[in-house]
Structure formats: structure tokens, C-alpha cells
C-alpha positions in Angstrom: 189.6 52.1 -69.0 190.5 55.5 -70.3 194.1 56.0 -71.5 195.5 59.6 -71.9 198.3 60.1 -74.4 200.9 62.7 -73.7 203.3 64.2 -76.2 203.6 66.6 -79.1 201.5 64.4 -81.3 198.5 64.7 -78.9 196.7 67.9 -78.1 193.9 66.2 -76.1 193.7 66.4 -73.1 196.9 68.5 -72.8 198.5 70.6 -75.5 202.3 70.8 -74.8 204.1 74.0 -75.7 206.4 73.9 -78.7 209.2 75.3 -76.6 209.2 72.0 -74.6 211.7 70.5 -77.1 212.7 67.6 -74.8 209.2 66.2 -74.9 208.8 63.4 -77.4 206.0 63.1 -79.9 204.6 60.1 -78.0 206.1 60.6 -74.5 203.9 58.9 -71.9 200.5 57.6 -71.0 198.2 57.8 -68.0 195.7 55.0 -67.5 192.8 55.3 -65.1 190.9 52.1 -64.3 187.4 51.7 -62.9 188.7 51.6 -59.4 190.4 55.0 -59.9 193.9 53.6 -60.0 196.2 55.9 -61.9 199.2 54.4 -63.8 201.8 56.6 -65.4 204.0 54.9 -68.1 206.9 56.3 -70.0 206.6 55.2 -73.7 210.4 54.9 -74.5 210.8 58.7 -74.5 214.2 60.1 -75.3 214.5 62.4 -72.3 212.5 60.5 -69.7 209.4 60.9 -67.5 209.7 62.0 -63.9 207.5 62.3 -60.8 208.1 64.6 -57.9 208.8 63.0 -54.5 210.0 64.9 -51.5 210.7 68.1 -53.4 212.8 66.3 -56.1 212.0 64.7 -59.4 213.0 61.1 -60.1 212.8 59.2 -63.4 210.3 56.4 -63.7 209.3 53.8 -66.3 205.9 52.7 -65.0 204.4 53.7 -61.6 201.1 54.1 -59.8 200.4 57.7 -59.1 197.6 59.9 -57.7 195.8 62.8 -59.2 198.0 65.1 -57.1 201.3 63.7 -58.4 203.5 66.3 -60.2 204.8 64.9 -63.5 207.6 66.2 -65.6 208.1 65.2 -69.2 211.7 65.7 -70.4 214.1 68.2 -69.0 213.6 70.6 -66.2 212.6 74.2 -67.1 211.1 75.6 -70.3 212.4 72.7 -72.4 210.3 70.2 -70.6 206.7 70.1 -69.4 205.4 69.8 -65.9 201.9 69.3 -64.7 199.7 67.7 -62.0 198.3 64.3 -63.1 194.7 65.6 -62.6 195.2 67.9 -65.6 194.3 64.9 -67.9 190.8 64.9 -66.3 190.3 68.7 -66.0 192.8 70.5 -68.2 191.5 74.0 -67.5 190.2 73.7 -63.9 192.8 74.8 -61.4 190.6 75.4 -58.3 191.8 72.3 -56.5 195.4 73.3 -57.2 194.9 76.7 -55.7 193.2 75.1 -52.6 196.4 73.0 -52.2 198.6 76.0 -52.6 196.8 77.8 -49.8 197.9 75.0 -47.5 201.4 75.3 -48.9 201.4 79.0 -48.2 200.1 78.5 -44.6 202.9 76.0 -43.9 205.5 78.3 -45.6 204.5 81.1 -43.2 204.7 78.9 -40.2 208.1 77.5 -41.2 209.4 81.0 -41.9 208.2 82.3 -38.6 209.9 79.4 -36.8 213.1 79.9 -38.7 213.2 83.6 -37.9 212.5 82.8 -34.2 215.2 80.2 -33.9 217.7 82.4 -35.8 217.1 85.2 -33.3 217.4 82.7 -30.5 220.8 81.6 -31.8 222.0 85.2 -31.8 221.7 85.1 -28.0 222.8 81.5 -27.4 226.2 81.7 -29.1 227.3 84.8 -27.2 226.0 83.1 -24.0 228.3 80.1 -24.7 231.1 82.6 -25.2 230.4 84.1 -21.7 230.2 80.7 -20.1 233.5 79.7 -21.7 235.0 82.9 -20.5 233.8 82.2 -17.0 235.6 78.8 -17.1 238.8 80.6 -18.0 238.8 82.1 -14.4 238.9 78.6 -12.9 242.6 78.2 -11.9 243.0 74.7 -13.2 241.8 75.9 -16.7 243.2 79.5 -16.7 246.7 78.3 -15.9 246.7 75.7 -18.6 247.5 76.7 -22.2 245.4 73.7 -23.4 242.5 74.9 -21.2 242.7 78.4 -22.5 242.8 77.1 -26.1 239.7 74.9 -25.4 237.8 77.9 -23.9 238.6 79.9 -27.0 237.5 77.4 -29.6 234.4 75.9 -27.9 232.0 78.8 -28.9 233.2 78.4 -32.6 232.6 74.7 -32.4 229.2 75.0 -30.8 227.7 77.6 -33.2 227.8 75.4 -36.4 226.4 72.5 -34.4 223.5 74.6 -33.1 222.8 76.0 -36.6 222.6 72.5 -38.0 220.4 71.2 -35.2 218.0 74.2 -35.2 218.0 75.6 -38.7 219.1 73.2 -41.4 215.8 71.2 -41.5 213.7 74.4 -41.5 215.8 76.0 -44.3 215.4 72.9 -46.4 211.7 72.7 -45.9 211.3 76.5 -46.6 213.2 76.0 -49.9 210.9 73.0 -50.8 207.8 75.0 -50.1 209.0 78.0 -52.1 209.6 75.6 -55.0 206.0 74.4 -54.7 204.4 77.9 -54.9 204.2 78.1 -58.6 201.3 78.4 -61.0 199.7 75.1 -61.9 199.3 76.2 -65.4 202.3 78.3 -66.5 204.8 77.2 -63.8 205.7 80.8 -63.0 206.3 81.9 -59.4 203.1 82.9 -57.6 202.8 85.8 -55.2 200.9 85.5 -51.9 198.0 87.5 -53.4 197.8 85.1 -56.4 197.5 82.1 -54.0 195.0 83.8 -51.7 192.8 85.0 -54.6 193.1 81.7 -56.5 193.8 83.5 -59.7 197.0 84.2 -61.6 196.9 87.4 -63.5 199.7 86.4 -65.9 198.2 83.3 -67.5 194.6 83.7 -66.1 194.6 80.3 -64.4 191.9 80.0 -61.8 
């Protein structure tokens, strides 16, 4: 059963940049058994080992993972080190990652189009509610009542945030998650659409 050691003391299979100062010398291991079960273990590192779930990283001690699991050693950003688990098997082959990124880009475009469409729809719906509320003000029982007039005035303002939450919040959250995923699998810089489509990052030459 192969065991892959991760940390500044180990350059094989992954050499970790010296700038990643929150990565320990012996930070974590990945074990792959004969049945292709992958186990990630934190080896008492000072700053922790994390895996990505639902767009957020959570700290772990020992957990079963897949080759597609995003792992972070240490802190977020340049002082830590992030990579997909499969890097231990193929350190310089990013073709599978770019294939995954094409699916991410496709979903991002679909979510963005839906968000724009529903945002435009809300621009018409809220004024429509205002007109409907104004129409109610002409009903004698409402128009002659101060409470009724006040209710008519505040209803559109109450409806707008509710509609935005119902229509847009989930899409905005998913769009943000997808944007965070469109990064280079090697250098972790933001990728352009052209980078993803071509399967090649001009900055670090990952492909």
C-alpha cells in the first residue's frame, strides 16, 4: 500500500513552495490501498490539514477522500498549500483538472445567465407590486383608512427583499462558489475562460 508523505521535508511526489510557511516539515500523509481507497491523515501539524466541502474548507484529522478532493495544508492563501489529491499520483499532469474546470465553466455560465434573467425579471415585478398596491388604495375601505394607506405604501418595500432572497440568494452563492473553483490546479491563480477552454495556463504552463 503506497503512502505519500507531504511537507517541507518531502519533495516527492509534491514539492511545496518555501513561501508556504504554515506547512509543517512532516504535515500529512495520503495512503492508497489495493482497493483504491484514499485516506488522508494529518500528522500532528501545527496549522492543520483541511479538505474542501461545499465550497468551504474544514479541518480534519483522518478521513477517506477521493482523487478529486481539494486538500489544503496550513493557512489559506500563499502561506499554505492547496492541491487536488490526485497530484500525488500524477504531479505534473493537469489534463483531468482542466476537463473538470470546463464543466465548472459551463455551470458558471448557466448560473450567471439565470441570475441575469431573474434580476431583470425582478426589475419588472417590484414596480408591478407597487402598481397593484396603488390600485388597492382606490378601494374606499382602504383609501379612507390611514392604516390601509400605510400598508399600501410599505408592501412593495417588504416584498422586494423577500423576492430577492427567494430568486437570487442561492444563485449568487453558487456563482461565488463556482468563481472560487476556477483557479489553476498548479499555481492557484485565477483562470480566464480562454485558459480553461484551451486547457493551458500561460502563467505557470500547467496543462
